[in-house]
Each structure stands twice: as structure tokens, then as C-alpha cells.
N, C-alpha and C positions, 0 to 999 in steps of 0.2 A: 282659438285651440291651434291654429296653424303657428302661431307664433311661439308658443309652448314646444311642439313638434320640432321646429326650426333650431331652436336654442339646444334643445336636448340633443339633437342630432350633430349639432357643431361641436358640444361639450365633449361626446363619444370621440369625434376624431380628433380633437385636441389630447385626449387621454390616451388614445391608442398611439399617437406618435411621440408622447412624452413620457416622462416618469412622474415625479411629483408636479402639481400644476403651481403657478405662483402663489396661487389662493391657499393651497395645502402648505407651503412652506410660511406662509403667514401667520396659519393656524398651528403650527407645530406647538406642542405642549410641552411635552419631556419624552425621554427616551426610558422605557421601561429598563428596570435593572438587569432582567433577563430576557432575552427575546421569548415571545410567546408565538410559537408558529402554529397553533392550534385556536381556532375561532371559539371551539366548545367550551375552552380552558377560560378564555375571556367573558364568554357569554356566562358562564357559572359564577366568576365573579361579582360579575355586575346585576346580574339577574334581581337578586334581594333588594336593589336599590332603584328599582323602577327603571333600568335601561333595558331596552328590547331590540332584538335586531332592527334594523331598518331595511324593509323591503324596496323603499322607493329611492333608496340610495343609489347615485352612480359610484362604480367602481373604479378605483384607480389603480395603476400599476404597482405591484407589490403589497396591494392591501388583501388584508386577511379576514377582516371583519370590521363591521360597521354598526353602529347601534344610536338610539336615540332614548331621550327622556322626555316625555312630555311634560313640559310646565306648567301651561294653562291650554286655553283653546287656541290661541294664536301664536303660542312661542314653543321652542324644544331646545335642547341641547343635543347636538350631533357630535359622536367620535367616531374616529377612524383608526384603526389599528394596522400596522405594516410589519412586514418580514424582517425588517432591519431592528425592530424594537421602538420604532417611532409612534407615538399616538398624537393625532391632530384632533383639533375639536373648536367648536364654535358655538355661539347662541345665536338663533334666526326665527324667523317666521317658519310656521309649520307648512310644508308644501301640500298638504291636505285641506287646510285652511284658506292660504293664500298663494295659490299656483305661481302667478307670473311674478308676485312681488318676492316671493323666494327665490325665483330664478334671477331677478334682478338685484338681490342683494339687500332689499329692504329690511332696515333694523338689524343687519348682519353686525355680530361684534365678537372681538375676542372674549374668551372667557375671563372672569377675573381671578384673582390670585385664590380667593377663598374657593372658587369652583373648581381651579386646578387642584389644589391641595385636597380636596374631598375627593377627587378621583383619583387621584396618586394613592389615598389611604386606602381606596377600596380594593386597588389592583396589589397592593405589597402586603 
């Protein structure tokens, strides 16, 4: 549990002093055609597709909304939305099922082209 707290604290410090982290840059999916400045609008578009607000997520600068879709007991798709219209996302282990492995990036991968396309269609 100490390791978890240290990792979370150092991540918060890096985010405080930065904008997008290298990890977020790597997982940018696409820029929304028109900037959504309201998390409630985004939530409404995704809710019917099993995406829900992600209360356990770290918040990055310029981020306006975060959500996740539970794939199975072990995995999720995690999306973040930013004020400049960018959407980032990735497939990963669920932090509620695999706390330390999640923080270490075990099984973290970019979204497939099919997953990206499905998300784009939900938002447009």
C-alpha cells in the first residue's frame, strides 16, 4: 500500500507541473470536430454505450472529463477529454482489480483502430 501511495503522489506532482504527460501524448486518439467544454454533454453521449465517469482517475491539466468502460473483471477502456478537443484513451488493467499492476502499466495498450472508430462514432 505504501508503494501505491508513493506512485500516486509522484504522479500528482508531475501532472501539477506539466500539461499533457508523455503517456497522454502517446495515447491521443483524435481531436473532436468541435470542442466540448462540458463534461455533462460528453457523459450523455457515452452513457448509453456503457461508459461511465471514472472516479478513480488521475486528473490532468486541461482535462474536462474522464470515463471508463469495463470490458471484463480484469480490463477497461479509459478515455480522457480535454478543453482543446483532444480525446485520449487506452486499454488497461482495471485499478480496482489490479492496483499495482495498473500503476505499473501491465497490459496497457493503445486502442485498436476499430475501438477508436466506435468511440468517434459515439461522439459525432
